[in-house]
N, C-alpha and C positions, 0 to 999 in steps of 0.2 A: 381575775388581774387584766388591766388593759392590753394589750397585745403592745402597744407603744410606751410600755414602762421601760424602763431602763434599767438592764439587768445590775448595776453598778452604779450607783451614785457617790462621785467624794466630792467633800468641802474640804477648799487647801487655803491655806494662805496665802498672800502673795508672793511667797519663795517656792509655793506648792509644797509645803510639808501640809499630809492629811492630817485632818481637824475633826473629819465625822465621815464614814460608814452607812452606806445603805444597802443592803441588799435583796434581791427581787430572781424568781426564776428560779434555773437550777442551780444558782452558787447560792441562794440564802441560808442554805443548814453550814456554810464555811464560816470558821469563827476566826474574826479578821483583827481581834484588840490588836494587837501587836503590830497594827502598820499608826494608829495613832501614836502623833506627833514625829512618825518619819517622813523622809525626806518620800514623795510619790518615786521619783526617780527609784530608788533602791528595793522596790516591790515589783518593780520587771525583769525582764530578761538583758543580758547585755547588749545585744543588739536594739532594742526598746526604749533603751537609756536618752538617746539622742532623738527618737520622736518626743519623748515628754520631755525633754528640753526645752524643743519647737513651739508643741501648743502651748507651754503655758507664757513662756514667751511673746508668742503671738497672740493670747490673749488678754496677756496686762496689757500690749501695744496698741490693737485692735480690737478689744472688747470681744471679741469669738475667731475660734481657731481653727482650722481645716481638717475634716477625718482624716484619723488615720492611728493603723491598726499593729499592737502591741500583745505580747506573749504576758498574759498576768499571772505572777503566780503567787498562791496563795500559800500561807502559813502549814497547811495541813502538805503538802509537797504536789500539790494540783497546778496543773497549768493550763491556760487558757487562750486562745485567740479572742481580746477583748476590740472593737474598735470606739477608740473615746473622738469628745469634742469638748472645749474645753469652753465655756464664757467667763466674763467677767462682775461679778455683783458689785453694784454700785456703793461709791466710797472706797473706805477699804475694809470692806467688808468680804474680801478674797475673791479667790476663784471658784466657779463649780464646776466638775467634770464626769459627763456622765456615757458609761460604757454599754454597748451592748453586743452578747457571746456571739462570736460568729464558728461558734463548735458545729451547729448545722451546716451552712453553709459548708466548713471543711470536711465533715463527713459527705457533702453531694461533692468537693471533688476528687475526694477520695474514690466515694464510687464512679466518675468520670475516667480517674486515673487506670481504675481496671477494667470498667468497660471496653474504653482506648487497649489495653494490652490484652483482656479477650479476643477484643475484634483485630488486631493484629495477630495473634496463634490463630485462630480463623481463617484469615487471608490464607499467611502462610501453609494451614493446613489444604485451604484450597490449589493451591499453587503445586502442590505436591501433589492433589489430586489429577488436576488438566495434566501434570510432565507422565505424569502415570496413564493416562489417556492417551494422550498424543505418542506417548508410546507405543501402547497399544495397537492404536490408529495406523500408524507409522508402516509398523513394521507386521499390521494381520495378513494373508497369503491369501484373502478373496479382499475384493475388490467393495469398498465402503462409500456410500454418499451420504450425503445431510441434506435435506432437502426440507424446503422451507414448505409448510403445507400451501398457503395459498395460492402460488401460483407454480408450485414445483420446481422454482431455479435451483440449483445445485448450490449450495451454501459452503462446504466441503467437500473436497474428494482426496482419498488416500491416495499416495505415490503409484497401490500396485491398478488403483482406477483410470489413473490418470494414463498407464501405459497401455492398459489392456483396451480401455473406452477409447484411447485420446482424447479424452475430456479435458478443457480447463476446470483448474482448479477450482474455480465460480464464477457465478456470474451466468451461465449459460440454463435453458432450459430443458429437464433431461426428455422432455414430449416431444422433443428432437430426435433424439433419440432412438426413441422407440418402433416399432414398424407398427405401420395405419391402423393392422387389423390388433395389435395387441393394446393399445394405449387405454379403450372404454373400460374393457377388462382389468387394467392398473389401475386406472383411479377406483371402481368399484373396490380394489383390494383396498386401495391405502382408505377408501370411508370407511368399511368397515374396520380399519385397524384402528381408525379413532375413535369410532363408537361404542367398539367393543374390546379395544384393547392389544389384541391379538387376530391373525387371517390365517390361512394357509397358504404357505407359498405359491406360486407361479412359475411359471416359462416365459419369460420373456425374448425377441429379439431385438437385439439390440444392434446400432451403427449403420455404417454403407453396408457392409458384411453380412445382415440380422442375422448375428451369431444368437444360438442359444445363453441364455444364464435362465438360472433355479435363480429368483430374488425372494428376499423374506425383508420386512419391514417392521420397524417399532413406532412407532409415537412418542413422542419425549416433547413434554411441555417446556416451554421458554419464555421468554422474553423476546415479542411481542406476544407472539402463540407459538402453536403445536410448528414441531418440526420431527421430520421421520427420517429412521435410520433405516436404510434399505442396504444389506447385504446380496451379494450378484458371486454367485460361485457358478463358473463356466461347467455346462453339459458336453457328455462326450470328449473329456480330457481329462489330466492332471493337471493339477493346481495352477502349471504356468502353461498352461499347450497355448492358452490361449494367447498371452504374451510372441507366440512368433508367429509371423508372417509370413518369414523368410528363412528359411533352413539354418539351423545354427550358424555351421560353418561360414557359410556368407556372411551370416548376419554379421560373424566374428571380423569376416575381414574388412567389412564397411564401417565399422567402428575402426579400423586401422585405417584405413583412406585415407591418403594428406588433403585431399578436397573434401571440402563440406558440401555432405550430402542431405537432401531435405525431402521427405514425403508430405506433399500434403491432400486431406481432399478437396472436394470440389469447392468449395465456398473457400477454399488454401487457410484454413486451418490447419496448422501441424500437427500430424499424425507421425511422424518419427524421424529424430534428428542424429546423426553421428556427432562422434566428440569432437570434429574438427570443427563444425558448424556452431557447439557449444561454447569453445574456445573466440570462435568470432566474433559471437557476439554478450561475451564476457560473461556467460551462466556455468554454473556447477554442477547443476544436475538436470536429466533430459526430464523431469517434470516440470521445470520450470517453464520452459517452451513451450509443451505438448498443449496443445487445445490454442494456441495464442496465434491472431494473424500471421502472417509470413511475414505484409505487406510493414509491418510495426517497425522495423528493423532498417526499410531502406530510406534514403534519405534525399538520394540526388532527383529536386526538380523533372519530372519530364518522364523519369523511368521510373517508375514508383509502383505499388505493388498492384492496383486495381489494374495499368497500365501491363504489365507482365501476365499479369490473368488473363487479358482480354485475350492479347494474343497469343498468349497458350492454346486458350479454347477456342480460337478466331484458324488458328494457324497448325494446331499439333504439338510441333513442336516449335522450339527458336533451338539459335544461337549463337554465341555474340554479344550476347545484353548487356552493356556495361551497367552498374550504377554503383552506389555505394551504404557498405554498409555501417549501421552507426553501433557502436555497442555498447551495452548495460552503464558502461564507466566510465563513456563518453569516446572512444576509440575511433576513429574513421578507417574505412578499406574499402580501397574499390577492389571491385570484383568482375567477373567474367559468368554470365550465366548463360549455361545449357539448362532445358527440360523437355519434357514427351508428355504427355496425357494420355492417358485411358480413351476409347475411342467411343465413350459412355457421357464425351462433352461435360458439364457440369456437373455431373453426379459422380464425373470417374476420381480415380486418383492423380496425382501429381508430381511425378520425381524432379527432382532440380540439384545439377550439381554448378558450385560454385568455385570457382579457383581466384585466390589468393592473387591478384597480378605483381605483388610486389613479392611474391616467392620466386623465387628460382626454379623454370622449366627445362627437361632435356632439349625440346625442340624450339621451335619460334614460339614466340611468345605474340598470343593475338592480341593487341594495344588497339587504341582511339586511333580513329586516322590521324598522319602528323603531315607539315610539309616533306617532300620528298628532295633530293634534289632535282629532279628532274623538272621539278616547277620549275626552279629558276633558271633552265637550262634554255629555254627561246631568248631568254636577256643577254643582251650582246651588252657587255659594258662599252661604253664609252661612244653606242651609235645612237645613246637615245639620252634625255637629260634623267637625272639622276630621282624628279620630280614624277616625272612617266614611268620611270621603274619602277619607282616603290609603291606607287597606284596599281600600274597593273599586276604586281606584287600582290597588295592586299586583296583584290578582288578575285585572284586564283585561290588564295586562301580560305576570303570568304563562301567562296562559291565550292567549295571543298567540302568545307565545315557544313556548310546547307545539304546534300546531298548525304555525309555522314549521320546527322540528325536525322533526315525525311528515312534513309534507311536503314535505321534503328530502332526507330516509334513506329512501325513498318505504316508510313506514309499519311501518319497523324498530326495534323502541321499545328495544331495547338501542343501536343507534346512535343514536339519538335519546338516552338519557340521557347515554350520552358527549359528546354534541354541548353538551346541555344544565349537564355537570358535575353530573349524579343519580349517585343509583343505579337501579336497577332499579324496585325495591321504591317510591321513593319517585316516581317519577314516575308508577308503577300508582298510587301513591293519589290522584296529581294529575288523573289520567285521572279516578277516578270520580272526585272533589268537583266535577269542571269536567262532569262527564256527557260525557267524552268516550270509554268505555270502549266503544263501539259501539251503545251503550242509550238515549244522549242524543240531543243536540243536532246537528243535522244539519251541524253542520260539519267533520267528522271525515271527509273527503277521503281523509286517509293513514291516521292513526290506529284508523281502523276495521277495517283489515288487518294485525291484529294477526301477529308473528310467533312467539306461542306456540307451542311442539307441531309448528312446520312447518319447524323447522331454519334459518331466515333468519335465524337471530341467531347 
């Protein structure tokens, strides 16, 4: 039998009444004598009768109908999906309808639907497993890290690891946190884990304080390659001993402090932050800010994170540093920063205290310099023209704000210009105009320290 032979061939008169039937393939055993002399529309289901009328009409008027699918009912009660097309024979000979069974296609569609349902069930099972994994990962009392095998970049860190090690949740290479003396042995351990599937644990010293940890690693096959599951347990203390860098009572007091308190490492990454700072930057959990650069939330031009850290490293302490904190949800808060660093310089810790300038304070509030009433005191109204009075007042105000900006930026003229919204050339011209370029009046406690040619800009 040819694979192109139709399963059903019907010879019809021009009104669509069945005159002759030929069966082949899987329907060849059906008895269809009752169809003879009956209208074709009566042999299909109700939904297909309209389609039969259309293809008969198309064949009569155009000679050939489009393909249409109907459910063909056999006298035995069997029902099959059949795709028909109808052709008009020459003269008054009538019509010829040829049909092909779509049972195989219907079975494929059923299998496809079953496969889709199975995939959906598997998907929800995977989601359930992922939820359980996430719960175990987040609630584990040990520090747990996922590392990419190629470069040992942290793909994910659980909350204990973030708090204990001060690590970013992802994106940082772990080798930078390991003591140089332990790095070669650690890489050798991971190589053995990858080749043999397991390896004895080892002692690692992590972080700026080189605290000891017992490290165990497991290799996991993932796309596009291997990842390492690293478990870290503290040595010489209970499960939470490593989380306490200050006594518990003092830490509780710092959490209650109404001003924001932040502890940074030498690179400006956050190691600890109290609740007031979380409220300031609009984050709900400490883990979401630990390991992030502090300058990420500083928005004011000329008073950014890089300038702040540079001043702290150079001077050791600063006070009255005014800037703007932008929260994750878009809030902007004017703050005054007081900071101190450990004597180790770039490798030492930095403590920052941020005071919200909107909040009421018991004493006098430190604010940016403003025009005082004494600024206008020397001007005698009525003795000089108004135009001259306004010009002198503007000059006094401009001079005062230039001095304040230079003082706040530690004499860095580039930063001072950005803070004032001026170009460097405009600021230099005004410094020369007011005698603040180093050779004029003695009020230049900041401006005389020009950054030209020093690399401070």
